[in-house]
Backbone bond lengths (Angstrom), bond angles and torsions (degrees), N, CA, C in turn:
res aa  C-N    CA-C-N  psi(-1)  N-CA   C-N-CA  omega(-1)  CA-C   N-CA-C  phi
1 M - - - 1.506 - - 1.524 102.69 -
2 A 1.346 118.14 -52.55 1.553 115.92 -173.20 1.535 107.23 -62.87
3 L 1.315 121.39 -41.32 1.433 123.71 -176.27 1.552 106.28 -60.38
4 H 1.390 113.83 -40.60 1.475 117.89 -171.71 1.515 106.69 -68.47
5 A 1.396 115.16 -39.85 1.558 120.42 -173.45 1.577 103.51 -71.22
6 A 1.291 115.92 -37.38 1.470 117.29 -175.77 1.501 115.24 -63.65
7 C 1.389 109.06 -24.94 1.516 110.02 -173.13 1.647 111.02 -98.59
8 E 1.397 113.28 -5.45 1.385 118.36 -179.30 1.557 110.95 -60.20
9 A 1.285 115.56 149.70 1.470 120.75 176.06 1.535 108.03 -69.93
10 N 1.344 110.20 140.44 1.591 114.84 175.48 1.510 106.63 -127.44
11 T 1.211 117.83 179.65 1.392 126.69 179.73 1.493 114.27 -117.59
12 A 1.426 112.73 144.76 1.578 112.13 -179.78 1.461 100.25 -146.39
13 G 1.434 112.99 118.04 1.392 119.58 175.42 1.610 110.54 71.20
14 G 1.388 111.79 24.75 1.511 115.45 -178.45 1.400 112.73 82.88
15 R 1.319 127.29 -4.06 1.395 126.80 -178.86 1.541 113.54 -104.14
16 L 1.229 118.44 130.61 1.469 122.21 179.46 1.548 111.00 -65.06
17 Q 1.257 117.61 128.26 1.500 122.60 176.87 1.546 107.65 -117.17
18 K 1.314 118.27 103.43 1.408 121.40 175.47 1.483 116.74 -65.17
19 N 1.349 119.54 139.50 1.470 120.13 174.98 1.465 118.20 65.95
20 S 1.424 116.66 7.20 1.478 119.16 175.77 1.453 108.93 -75.29
21 I 1.359 118.46 157.12 1.431 127.70 -175.47 1.500 108.94 -107.16
22 D 1.334 116.91 122.50 1.399 126.21 176.16 1.586 103.82 -66.09
23 R 1.321 116.37 130.34 1.469 121.53 -179.16 1.442 112.31 -65.42
24 R 1.288 118.58 -20.80 1.483 123.07 -177.46 1.595 107.48 -66.01
25 W 1.316 114.92 -24.89 1.410 121.04 -175.39 1.575 113.30 -110.24
26 L 1.366 116.48 15.82 1.423 118.32 178.20 1.677 105.17 -65.76
27 P 1.265 113.90 132.33 1.522 115.29 179.14 1.435 110.18 -87.55
28 L 1.392 119.73 89.28 1.446 118.43 -176.54 1.497 113.74 -64.80
29 N 1.366 118.87 -33.48 1.422 119.88 178.83 1.439 112.50 -67.26
30 A 1.339 120.96 -39.40 1.382 129.04 -178.40 1.640 105.33 -66.28
31 L 1.268 114.32 -39.52 1.516 117.58 -174.39 1.538 106.04 -70.89
32 R 1.472 116.87 -36.29 1.516 118.83 177.44 1.556 107.93 -62.25
33 A 1.401 112.85 -42.92 1.390 116.25 -172.34 1.635 113.24 -68.37
34 F 1.374 114.39 -31.66 1.372 124.94 176.60 1.584 107.93 -63.04
35 E 1.358 114.84 -54.84 1.468 121.61 179.48 1.540 111.40 -55.43
36 G 1.385 113.33 -45.73 1.428 113.47 176.32 1.447 120.77 -56.51
37 V 1.365 113.22 -43.59 1.525 118.71 -177.31 1.612 107.61 -71.02
38 A 1.364 117.98 -37.75 1.328 120.32 175.66 1.494 114.36 -60.02
39 K 1.375 115.12 -39.94 1.505 118.43 -176.87 1.432 114.77 -77.27
40 H 1.406 115.97 -36.98 1.490 119.60 177.11 1.585 116.20 -84.81
41 G 1.276 114.25 -17.83 1.500 118.76 -177.37 1.503 116.77 72.85
42 S 1.289 117.69 14.08 1.462 122.01 177.90 1.639 108.28 -161.36
43 F 1.370 112.00 152.91 1.400 116.86 177.10 1.506 110.51 -75.85
44 T 1.333 119.71 -32.47 1.495 121.19 177.06 1.426 112.28 -63.37
45 A 1.412 119.41 -50.01 1.503 121.21 -178.49 1.460 107.88 -65.24
46 A 1.368 120.29 -40.59 1.481 116.59 -174.71 1.597 110.35 -67.05
47 A 1.398 112.03 -40.67 1.492 113.04 178.45 1.476 113.51 -58.50
48 N 1.338 117.09 -39.89 1.528 118.67 177.92 1.459 113.37 -66.32
49 A 1.399 113.98 -37.11 1.419 116.33 179.54 1.575 112.77 -68.86
50 L 1.306 115.01 -36.86 1.460 120.36 -179.71 1.578 115.98 -88.28
51 L 1.347 111.62 -1.61 1.470 116.44 172.79 1.435 110.55 64.81
52 I 1.364 119.99 41.60 1.508 124.18 177.46 1.525 106.69 -138.54
53 S 1.313 117.14 167.70 1.440 126.28 -177.73 1.547 107.34 -70.48
54 Q 1.239 118.77 145.38 1.487 119.83 174.00 1.501 113.32 -61.87
55 S 1.298 118.49 -32.74 1.454 121.95 176.13 1.529 109.14 -65.15
56 A 1.260 116.50 -44.87 1.551 118.74 178.89 1.553 111.73 -65.06
57 L 1.351 112.36 -35.28 1.473 113.82 176.62 1.576 111.96 -64.92
58 S 1.410 112.49 -43.21 1.491 115.44 -177.32 1.661 108.01 -67.24
59 R 1.297 118.09 -31.14 1.346 116.43 -179.43 1.630 111.73 -68.01
60 H 1.333 112.45 -35.75 1.488 117.76 179.31 1.578 108.49 -67.60
61 V 1.274 114.03 -40.76 1.520 115.65 -177.79 1.473 113.18 -69.65
62 I 1.419 117.73 -38.45 1.460 125.26 175.12 1.500 107.13 -63.55
63 A 1.251 124.46 -42.91 1.552 131.20 -178.76 1.551 104.00 -56.63
64 L 1.374 113.06 -52.69 1.512 120.27 -177.36 1.559 107.49 -56.58
65 E 1.274 115.12 -50.90 1.538 118.79 -175.30 1.571 110.22 -65.10
66 R 1.334 116.83 -28.43 1.514 116.09 171.57 1.404 111.28 -70.36
67 L 1.281 117.29 -43.93 1.426 120.48 179.26 1.599 114.57 -60.64
68 A 1.299 111.99 -38.18 1.557 120.09 -179.66 1.500 108.60 -79.10
69 G 1.332 116.49 -24.63 1.513 116.47 -179.44 1.459 114.40 81.58
70 V 1.378 117.15 9.69 1.533 120.86 -176.06 1.487 103.41 -149.92
71 Q 1.392 115.08 158.12 1.493 120.39 168.53 1.403 114.12 -75.17
72 L 1.233 116.12 138.35 1.502 119.87 -179.94 1.498 112.57 -104.46
73 F 1.349 118.32 -13.48 1.458 124.70 173.41 1.486 111.26 -127.68
74 E 1.409 113.46 142.74 1.442 121.08 165.96 1.552 106.45 -90.51
75 R 1.372 111.22 117.47 1.485 114.17 -177.04 1.607 109.34 -103.00
76 R 1.261 116.49 113.71 1.489 121.73 178.98 1.560 106.72 -125.17
77 P 1.327 116.01 156.76 1.503 114.92 172.74 1.544 115.84 -54.59
78 H 1.162 114.65 122.56 1.476 121.55 177.08 1.586 111.56 66.54
79 A 1.258 114.64 19.19 1.566 118.40 177.39 1.435 112.33 -153.59
80 L 1.377 113.74 141.45 1.440 120.04 -177.38 1.517 105.13 -139.80
81 S 1.379 115.31 129.81 1.505 114.10 179.08 1.525 106.46 -142.11
82 L 1.299 119.94 161.03 1.398 126.13 178.64 1.578 109.55 -80.30
83 T 1.325 114.33 132.88 1.538 114.50 169.30 1.520 109.98 -72.49
84 K 1.354 116.31 -177.90 1.426 123.33 177.13 1.479 112.05 -59.21
85 A 1.356 113.49 -42.03 1.521 119.22 178.58 1.520 108.51 -68.17
86 G 1.328 119.60 -38.41 1.491 117.67 -179.83 1.508 113.67 -66.76
87 Q 1.407 115.67 -37.73 1.438 119.48 174.42 1.477 110.21 -63.69
88 H 1.347 122.88 -35.23 1.371 123.17 -179.84 1.526 110.67 -69.96
89 L 1.364 119.31 -38.84 1.477 124.05 -179.31 1.476 112.06 -69.05
90 L 1.370 118.45 -45.52 1.378 122.90 -165.43 1.528 116.89 -50.44
91 P 1.309 117.79 -50.32 1.380 118.78 -174.90 1.536 114.04 -64.32
92 A 1.405 118.76 -30.94 1.406 121.99 173.53 1.450 112.78 -66.83
93 V 1.345 116.11 -40.42 1.415 121.13 -179.92 1.514 110.77 -66.18
94 V 1.291 120.28 -48.43 1.435 122.32 177.19 1.502 113.98 -60.14
95 K 1.292 114.92 -42.74 1.459 122.42 177.74 1.605 113.02 -62.13
96 S 1.284 114.69 -43.61 1.376 122.74 -178.81 1.599 111.06 -63.77
97 F 1.414 113.36 -44.51 1.478 110.40 -179.87 1.512 111.69 -79.55
98 D 1.322 118.55 -21.79 1.422 119.86 172.50 1.450 112.80 -61.53
99 R 1.384 116.50 -43.44 1.481 120.00 177.99 1.567 116.16 -67.70
100 L 1.418 112.11 -31.93 1.410 112.11 175.70 1.541 109.21 -69.41
101 E 1.402 116.16 -37.85 1.421 122.00 174.75 1.435 117.82 -56.76
102 Y 1.438 112.65 -44.34 1.469 114.78 179.23 1.542 112.83 -71.50
103 A 1.305 119.55 -34.83 1.421 123.77 178.97 1.542 110.65 -61.98
104 L 1.400 112.44 -47.35 1.447 114.04 178.15 1.498 118.64 -69.43
105 D 1.367 111.74 -29.50 1.514 117.09 173.25 1.557 110.80 -65.03
106 D 1.369 114.84 -45.17 1.434 118.69 173.62 1.401 114.28 -54.30
107 I 1.331 122.31 -47.39 1.402 127.74 -179.83 1.562 109.29 -59.18
108 R 1.252 115.24 -44.99 1.545 122.92 -173.01 1.469 105.49 -75.60
109 N 1.318 122.77 -34.24 1.518 121.34 -179.47 1.555 109.93 -74.92
110 E 1.339 115.97 -33.89 1.478 117.84 175.09 1.524 112.68 -66.71
111 A 1.317 110.36 -35.42 1.539 111.62 -179.65 1.595 112.61 -77.81
112 V 1.298 114.38 -38.06 1.444 116.70 -177.05 1.492 107.95 -142.97
113 P 1.406 115.15 95.77 1.441 120.76 177.38 1.534 112.53 -44.84
114 L 1.300 121.17 126.06 1.514 123.54 174.84 1.483 109.78 -125.40
115 P 1.332 117.61 157.91 1.508 119.86 175.20 1.516 108.43 -59.60
116 R 1.247 117.17 142.21 1.499 124.58 -171.27 1.468 109.07 -105.57
117 T 1.385 115.31 126.75 1.403 123.74 173.33 1.603 109.91 -109.03
118 L 1.287 112.44 117.79 1.465 119.00 -178.70 1.538 109.71 -91.33
119 R 1.351 110.94 119.52 1.465 112.99 -177.93 1.495 107.73 -97.23
120 V 1.311 113.76 120.41 1.554 122.22 -174.86 1.497 111.04 -120.83
121 Q 1.308 116.85 141.74 1.452 125.26 179.47 1.448 107.65 -116.80
122 M 1.346 121.82 132.92 1.484 126.09 171.52 1.454 111.02 -135.47
123 P 1.367 121.04 144.98 1.473 124.72 173.85 1.563 107.84 -58.08
124 P 1.343 115.33 156.33 1.458 117.25 -174.75 1.534 115.72 -59.65
125 S 1.314 117.57 -46.37 1.499 119.23 179.88 1.420 114.86 -67.72
126 F 1.373 115.75 -38.54 1.433 117.66 174.26 1.559 111.75 -63.61
127 A 1.268 115.85 -41.84 1.499 121.13 177.68 1.438 110.25 -58.67
128 V 1.413 121.45 -52.32 1.395 124.87 -176.77 1.553 112.73 -61.48
129 Q 1.321 118.87 -39.39 1.412 124.08 -175.35 1.629 109.37 -83.09
130 L 1.212 117.76 -35.91 1.518 119.32 -170.20 1.480 119.87 -123.23
131 A 1.229 118.96 -16.73 1.500 126.86 -173.41 1.610 108.07 -52.12
132 V 1.285 110.42 -49.39 1.512 115.71 -169.52 1.564 109.14 -64.54
133 P 1.291 118.49 -60.07 1.604 115.24 174.23 1.328 114.98 -59.35
134 I 1.343 125.72 -34.89 1.426 122.89 -179.37 1.529 113.86 -67.01
135 L 1.363 118.52 -45.13 1.448 125.31 178.67 1.503 110.07 -73.07
136 R 1.253 117.84 -37.89 1.518 117.76 177.47 1.486 112.06 -63.47
137 D 1.378 120.90 -50.61 1.423 118.79 174.81 1.504 118.99 -63.96
138 F 1.346 112.95 -36.55 1.504 110.42 175.14 1.462 119.12 -68.75
139 R 1.411 115.12 -30.95 1.441 114.34 174.62 1.479 112.06 -75.70
140 R 1.327 124.03 -18.57 1.396 127.55 165.68 1.465 115.36 -58.04
141 M 1.271 117.34 -38.69 1.383 128.05 178.02 1.418 116.35 -83.43
142 S 1.357 116.05 -34.39 1.593 124.71 -171.88 1.524 107.10 -134.64
143 A 1.332 119.79 64.99 1.417 118.80 -175.38 1.536 110.68 -68.99
144 E 1.246 122.10 -16.93 1.411 124.52 176.82 1.450 117.15 -66.79
145 V 1.347 117.18 -21.49 1.457 129.45 178.21 1.472 111.87 -90.73
146 D 1.370 113.63 112.17 1.482 112.51 168.68 1.431 111.77 -86.69
147 I 1.412 116.07 157.57 1.485 124.62 -174.49 1.610 108.99 -117.24
148 D 1.292 114.13 132.54 1.362 123.97 173.41 1.529 106.04 -116.00
149 L 1.329 119.66 103.23 1.581 121.82 -174.69 1.494 110.57 -101.31
150 V 1.385 116.48 132.24 1.335 121.97 171.03 1.461 110.09 -122.64
151 S 1.367 118.59 149.74 1.567 118.16 -172.92 1.604 102.46 -143.39
152 P 1.323 115.10 80.94 1.500 115.26 -179.04 1.447 111.17 -77.68
153 Y 1.357 116.19 153.18 1.553 118.73 -179.92 1.469 112.57 -80.18
154 N 1.393 119.28 -22.35 1.363 120.20 176.78 1.545 110.19 -78.07
155 V 1.387 118.28 84.92 1.446 126.37 -173.70 1.476 108.37 -66.50
156 G 1.242 116.36 118.17 1.531 118.99 177.88 1.431 111.74 -179.22
157 P 1.418 120.46 -145.69 1.355 118.62 -179.56 1.497 115.71 -61.22
158 P 1.307 121.79 154.43 1.528 121.89 -174.57 1.557 108.96 -65.85
159 L 1.309 115.39 148.50 1.471 122.45 175.02 1.555 106.79 -64.11
160 G 1.284 114.47 152.52 1.438 120.97 -174.48 1.517 113.34 -62.68
161 E 1.365 116.13 -35.64 1.464 118.74 -174.06 1.577 115.59 -87.43
162 V 1.280 119.99 10.63 1.451 119.90 -176.99 1.613 105.87 -99.72
163 D 1.267 112.30 153.37 1.494 117.92 171.07 1.520 119.50 -80.52
164 V 1.283 115.49 -44.78 1.432 124.18 176.49 1.572 112.47 -135.18
165 A 1.248 120.24 151.70 1.490 124.26 -175.06 1.533 110.35 -146.58
166 V 1.377 114.51 130.42 1.327 116.41 162.71 1.517 113.50 -88.45
167 V 1.290 118.18 133.47 1.490 119.57 -174.53 1.479 106.33 -131.11
168 Y 1.307 113.43 150.44 1.461 125.94 175.23 1.440 112.14 -98.02
169 S 1.379 128.40 101.14 1.345 129.40 -166.31 1.522 115.62 -159.98
170 R 1.285 113.70 169.99 1.500 118.36 169.77 1.538 106.61 -91.99
171 P 1.286 115.57 166.42 1.505 121.23 -179.48 1.636 107.53 -59.46
172 T 1.246 121.74 121.41 1.437 124.61 179.17 1.518 112.88 -129.59
173 V 1.261 119.65 147.13 1.522 118.95 177.59 1.549 107.77 -93.32
174 T 1.322 112.14 113.20 1.475 120.14 173.45 1.474 106.77 -136.83
175 D 1.410 117.11 179.08 1.323 125.99 177.79 1.590 112.94 -83.48
176 L 1.238 114.82 1.90 1.487 118.64 172.82 1.470 113.77 -84.94
177 V 1.330 117.95 155.69 1.398 124.40 176.06 1.512 105.91 -91.25
178 S 1.343 118.13 120.00 1.520 123.31 -176.93 1.457 110.95 -121.33
179 D 1.419 115.62 131.58 1.436 122.27 176.74 1.519 107.01 -118.95
180 L 1.447 116.11 131.91 1.516 114.85 177.65 1.438 110.18 -78.02
181 L 1.391 117.06 123.37 1.433 118.14 174.87 1.632 108.98 -85.09
182 W 1.258 116.14 -40.10 1.605 115.24 168.31 1.540 107.22 -165.36
183 P 1.326 120.30 150.45 1.356 123.86 174.63 1.548 107.85 -81.93
184 V 1.303 118.56 129.95 1.405 126.04 177.99 1.481 118.00 -68.74
185 S 1.308 118.30 125.51 1.485 119.86 177.67 1.531 106.61 -125.37
186 L 1.298 117.30 118.66 1.481 123.22 -172.31 1.481 110.70 -95.24
187 S 1.352 118.90 138.76 1.508 120.70 176.94 1.494 108.54 -133.68
188 I 1.321 115.88 162.00 1.514 115.10 174.25 1.586 104.33 -75.39
189 V 1.348 111.58 132.93 1.383 119.74 178.46 1.622 109.51 -129.58
190 C 1.339 118.01 140.24 1.441 118.80 -176.22 1.498 107.35 -153.79
191 H 1.359 116.05 173.06 1.473 123.32 169.42 1.481 113.03 -64.65
192 P 1.294 119.78 141.48 1.482 121.51 -177.06 1.554 110.49 -56.32
193 D 1.269 120.57 -33.15 1.578 123.94 -176.50 1.504 102.61 -63.04
194 I 1.316 120.42 -45.80 1.425 121.29 -174.47 1.568 110.60 -62.56
195 A 1.292 115.21 -44.86 1.499 120.38 174.27 1.493 114.72 -57.49
196 A 1.408 112.85 -45.52 1.473 116.86 175.04 1.478 116.77 -57.81
197 A 1.420 118.40 -41.59 1.362 122.13 -173.46 1.409 112.27 -72.26
198 H 1.364 117.33 -20.41 1.541 118.39 -177.87 1.527 107.10 -123.99
199 R 1.271 118.38 38.20 1.460 121.63 -177.91 1.603 112.08 -65.17
200 D 1.233 120.18 -26.18 1.434 121.01 -174.92 1.542 112.64 -89.61
201 K 1.379 118.99 -0.83 1.344 123.79 -175.85 1.550 113.65 -85.49
202 D 1.361 123.06 149.61 1.340 122.18 170.61 1.544 108.46 -79.37
203 L 1.359 118.29 -176.11 1.460 119.86 -173.33 1.514 109.20 -68.81
204 G 1.340 121.18 -46.84 1.424 120.11 -179.94 1.501 116.19 -59.84
205 A 1.360 116.63 -45.22 1.420 122.74 178.19 1.569 110.37 -62.35
206 F 1.361 114.97 -39.86 1.429 119.47 -176.57 1.576 107.91 -65.38
207 I 1.314 116.48 -39.59 1.502 115.72 179.19 1.539 110.69 -68.73
208 E 1.338 113.36 -44.65 1.527 117.58 179.08 1.562 112.07 -57.39
209 A 1.376 119.66 -31.88 1.395 121.71 -170.90 1.725 111.29 -85.64
210 N 1.431 113.39 -10.37 1.348 110.37 -178.48 1.444 115.69 -122.29
211 E 1.259 118.45 170.99 1.461 127.36 173.86 1.516 109.00 -72.93
212 I 1.384 113.34 136.59 1.444 119.42 177.35 1.542 115.94 -103.35
213 V 1.330 113.71 136.05 1.521 118.93 -175.05 1.555 104.60 -107.89
214 H 1.210 120.52 127.68 1.494 122.21 178.12 1.522 109.98 -105.74
215 V 1.241 118.40 154.30 1.493 122.46 166.64 1.470 108.01 -121.28
216 R 1.505 110.35 126.96 1.483 116.00 -172.40 1.641 111.91 -72.84
217 L 1.252 111.82 130.10 1.500 117.43 170.52 1.558 111.14 -103.52
218 T 1.284 116.77 140.61 1.498 122.96 176.88 1.516 108.46 -54.66
219 D 1.304 118.46 132.02 1.488 126.31 173.97 1.529 112.54 62.56
220 Q 1.332 119.02 26.93 1.501 119.16 179.72 1.498 105.38 -132.87
221 P 1.342 118.52 154.91 1.431 123.74 176.38 1.460 111.64 -61.31
222 R 1.358 124.07 154.24 1.385 127.61 -174.25 1.510 116.22 -58.99
223 H 1.361 115.42 -26.71 1.389 119.66 -175.55 1.544 110.59 -110.54
224 H 1.344 115.96 24.65 1.495 118.27 -174.91 1.440 116.61 -57.61
225 L 1.337 118.89 -51.40 1.443 123.17 -176.59 1.553 116.06 -60.99
226 W 1.322 113.16 -41.79 1.429 120.53 178.05 1.492 111.30 -72.30
227 S 1.314 123.30 -31.63 1.486 128.43 172.66 1.461 106.91 -62.32
228 Q 1.323 115.70 -48.27 1.537 119.70 -175.50 1.527 108.70 -63.78
229 F 1.369 112.05 -43.50 1.605 116.56 -179.90 1.523 105.21 -60.65
230 A 1.274 123.96 -45.36 1.464 124.85 -174.97 1.521 107.94 -64.09
231 R 1.261 120.91 -43.86 1.426 121.89 -179.51 1.629 111.28 -66.22
232 Q 1.243 119.20 -46.07 1.399 123.82 178.77 1.606 115.12 -59.91
233 T 1.411 108.06 -27.90 1.417 110.75 -173.53 1.512 112.77 -104.97
234 G 1.357 114.20 10.85 1.418 123.57 178.77 1.519 117.44 72.12
235 L 1.306 115.46 25.76 1.511 123.97 -178.79 1.519 110.08 -117.87
236 A 1.360 112.63 45.05 1.492 117.43 177.33 1.504 114.67 -60.28
237 N 1.370 115.02 -20.85 1.578 116.56 179.85 1.395 111.83 -88.74
238 V 1.257 121.88 -7.83 1.528 123.71 178.08 1.422 112.51 -77.63
239 S 1.325 122.07 131.62 1.468 127.61 -173.47 1.485 106.37 -76.19
240 V 1.305 113.24 120.15 1.571 118.77 176.43 1.583 109.82 -124.97
241 E 1.258 116.25 -3.21 1.539 123.21 -178.15 1.487 109.66 -85.81
242 R 1.372 113.96 59.62 1.525 120.91 -175.08 1.471 108.01 -156.52
243 G 1.256 118.50 174.93 1.545 122.03 174.00 1.525 114.42 93.07
244 L 1.360 111.29 -159.02 1.457 118.11 -171.10 1.550 108.26 -102.34
245 V 1.293 114.75 159.54 1.476 119.38 174.88 1.417 112.88 -127.43
246 F 1.381 122.47 133.02 1.301 127.35 -177.34 1.531 112.05 -122.16
247 D 1.250 122.66 147.57 1.564 124.97 -173.79 1.574 101.63 -72.45
248 T 1.321 123.68 -37.04 1.414 124.13 -169.22 1.490 113.42 -125.84
249 A 1.397 115.47 150.46 1.497 117.80 173.64 1.458 114.83 -60.37
250 V 1.344 115.65 -33.83 1.425 116.07 179.86 1.426 118.01 -63.80
251 L 1.398 116.99 -34.78 1.441 123.08 173.56 1.544 111.68 -66.73
252 A 1.250 114.56 -39.42 1.495 120.34 179.26 1.627 107.34 -64.06
253 A 1.300 116.36 -40.39 1.416 122.90 179.02 1.561 108.23 -65.07
254 Q 1.333 119.55 -40.18 1.507 121.55 -177.17 1.488 104.97 -67.13
255 Y 1.314 119.39 -40.47 1.467 118.37 -179.47 1.581 109.57 -65.79
256 A 1.222 119.41 -41.34 1.418 124.33 173.17 1.496 116.22 -55.60
257 L 1.379 114.40 -40.06 1.423 122.02 -175.32 1.551 107.80 -73.11
258 A 1.323 113.82 -24.45 1.469 121.30 178.90 1.614 111.79 -78.73
259 G 1.265 114.70 1.93 1.501 120.79 178.57 1.501 112.85 88.28
260 Q 1.329 116.91 25.35 1.511 114.99 -171.04 1.599 103.28 -130.19
261 G 1.327 114.99 122.07 1.339 124.26 160.64 1.578 118.62 79.40
262 L 1.321 118.82 171.21 1.441 124.63 175.11 1.447 110.53 -106.31
263 A 1.315 118.88 131.38 1.390 123.56 -179.37 1.607 110.47 -120.53
264 L 1.266 117.83 140.11 1.503 121.43 174.01 1.534 104.51 -90.18
265 L 1.358 115.84 109.04 1.461 114.74 178.19 1.458 109.21 -132.43
266 D 1.343 111.67 165.71 1.522 124.79 -176.38 1.476 98.78 -82.03
267 T 1.417 115.95 121.63 1.419 123.41 -179.84 1.494 117.44 -68.72
268 R 1.331 109.87 -25.05 1.491 120.51 -179.31 1.542 107.30 -74.68
269 L 1.342 120.98 -45.07 1.399 127.51 179.64 1.506 109.74 -64.35
270 F 1.336 117.69 -36.21 1.425 119.35 179.50 1.575 110.87 -109.44
271 A 1.126 115.49 39.65 1.479 119.39 -178.30 1.564 113.27 -65.32
272 E 1.305 114.35 -37.12 1.530 114.69 178.07 1.470 114.27 -68.35
273 E 1.289 117.79 -35.47 1.551 118.11 177.43 1.428 108.51 -70.83
274 L 1.330 121.44 -34.32 1.534 120.61 174.45 1.511 113.13 -72.81
275 R 1.279 119.76 -37.10 1.353 124.91 -177.38 1.641 110.35 -65.77
276 S 1.269 110.94 -37.54 1.513 120.88 177.60 1.503 113.44 -75.73
277 G 1.284 120.01 -21.26 1.407 122.34 179.39 1.559 112.48 89.39
278 R 1.295 116.02 7.20 1.472 120.70 175.75 1.451 111.67 -71.74
279 L 1.317 115.07 -30.95 1.427 118.18 172.54 1.582 107.06 -129.89
280 V 1.360 117.75 156.65 1.558 116.92 -172.25 1.563 99.41 -135.98
281 K 1.397 107.99 157.39 1.529 115.90 179.42 1.631 100.74 -114.39
282 P 1.275 117.86 92.96 1.512 117.50 -173.15 1.564 115.54 -71.27
283 F 1.353 115.80 -13.97 1.464 117.03 178.92 1.462 110.98 -128.59
284 A 1.287 121.87 155.63 1.478 124.74 178.77 1.539 111.67 -87.09
285 A 1.313 123.75 -8.46 1.352 128.79 179.42 1.540 110.73 -57.13
286 T 1.356 118.47 141.32 1.503 121.62 179.42 1.471 108.21 -140.84
287 L 1.446 113.49 155.01 1.397 123.81 170.39 1.556 110.07 -104.51
288 D 1.289 120.22 118.15 1.461 123.97 175.87 1.377 104.32 -123.09
289 D 1.381 118.02 99.30 1.418 122.93 -177.21 1.499 116.78 -113.43
290 G 1.336 111.59 21.55 1.524 118.13 175.96 1.467 115.92 86.90
291 Y 1.288 118.22 6.33 1.486 122.62 177.62 1.520 106.83 -81.83
292 G 1.317 117.31 155.65 1.504 115.90 176.19 1.682 101.99 -164.57
293 Y 1.272 113.71 167.34 1.459 122.77 170.94 1.579 110.19 -94.24
294 Y 1.341 115.18 120.11 1.395 125.86 -174.44 1.537 109.74 -114.67
295 L 1.405 116.02 137.32 1.317 119.36 165.03 1.489 115.48 -91.71
296 T 1.376 122.47 122.06 1.490 122.45 -173.08 1.436 108.18 -119.25
297 T 1.364 111.68 152.49 1.425 120.38 178.22 1.487 110.45 -153.94
298 H 1.371 122.13 157.79 1.426 123.35 176.68 1.612 108.17 -77.47
299 P 1.267 114.76 141.38 1.466 116.27 -179.37 1.531 112.45 -61.12
300 E 1.376 117.09 -25.82 1.470 118.30 174.55 1.557 117.32 -66.93
301 G 1.381 111.48 -17.82 1.403 122.05 -172.38 1.589 111.98 -87.10
302 L 1.355 117.62 -11.32 1.374 122.19 -165.92 1.703 107.60 -69.89
303 G 1.147 113.07 -22.60 1.552 117.45 -176.93 1.561 112.84 -88.61
304 D 1.376 115.23 -4.51 1.453 125.01 178.32 1.519 109.80 -73.90
305 T 1.241 124.24 124.16 1.472 122.86 -172.09 1.663 107.08 -62.56
306 A 1.193 114.58 -44.64 1.515 119.02 -174.86 1.494 111.93 -60.52
307 I 1.326 112.91 -48.31 1.528 123.67 176.00 1.495 110.79 -60.34
308 A 1.303 117.56 -47.00 1.504 121.02 177.89 1.539 113.41 -63.61
309 L 1.314 115.68 -37.91 1.446 120.58 174.77 1.551 115.09 -59.72
310 F 1.417 109.18 -54.84 1.455 113.82 -179.78 1.473 112.77 -57.58
311 R 1.389 116.01 -43.70 1.495 122.58 -169.28 1.565 104.02 -66.23
312 S 1.230 122.25 -50.08 1.402 125.06 -171.49 1.452 108.68 -66.87
313 W 1.324 116.09 -42.62 1.503 121.21 179.66 1.467 115.20 -66.64
314 L 1.392 115.76 -35.54 1.548 117.34 -179.52 1.567 108.99 -80.12
315 I 1.306 120.35 -30.80 1.396 121.78 178.83 1.632 107.62 -69.45
316 E 1.272 119.03 -43.31 1.396 127.59 -180.00 1.583 107.76 -61.22
317 R 1.372 115.18 -44.84 1.375 120.76 -173.74 1.617 113.98 -64.54
318 F 1.381 114.56 -39.54 1.417 119.42 177.99 1.517 111.14 -87.58
319 G 1.299 117.26 -20.03 1.447 120.80 173.08 1.483 113.17 -65.59
320 R 1.354 118.06 -30.39 1.448 117.34 174.57 1.515 119.80 -88.13
321 G 1.400 109.42 9.01 1.519 118.12 173.88 1.480 115.95 89.45
322 A 1.444 116.39 11.19 1.402 119.94 172.90 1.552 116.55 -60.83
323 A 1.304 119.59 130.21 1.556 116.51 174.57 1.450 111.12 -73.92
324 G 1.281 119.71 -25.55 1.496 117.58 -171.98 1.552 107.75 -162.63
């Protein structure tokens, strides 16, 4: 009965809207179940996290799929993935619950002031290189704000449960508030011994003579950055589709510090290694392909004192050219 009523056409502003769902029948428990399964990747883990039985969780998800009229999950032995419809629904569900959470948090905090914990997300290489000086200096200024830092390897949009996130991205149109910290410029970086051993070679010969180190980018071929660099520098005929692949720039830098290979690295992120001479930049050529580090937050969080403090402080810090 409820599912039938939810699927009935209703009117909005005098206009008939077919197949729209009356919010009186929105299945909030089923939506929470769907979000939990999508987040944890399994019905068992989601049921444990939500403190309900797996059978009850399954009933909620099945009811939501009946309401939507499509499957939201592909169910295979030992594997569970979102369908196209599930991928479309998930961001809206997460965003809606986030907004409810923020609103309730604001009400509670206004009623009873509580110690504030700021939930911050940073990409792994950014966190390894800069998190310590950033958080140390911010805490000196705002000791009343505790920090909960996460650094997921799946570099991309911020996780739903964080307050602010640093992301490595190109400019995109989203409903998040994004502030550019700095545009990334990649240069060939290597151990000084490698540069000295090949000092007489031009750029193309230098690349051909050495091992290449790649940094993996989500949804891009393994050699994407080096291929872009070769095209921008007029070296399209130089072979760059070879060498090692690392998940993070900081691992590529560690390999170069060990005297191995050529890495394309952001010179601002690895400014200390270059300043100390442990790594060198033997050529001036750079790759500027539109990527940058952005500070993102939800619009609803802009009125939060801790978020506003951290946001304005971090923008000002990198705006004056500080590396960390």
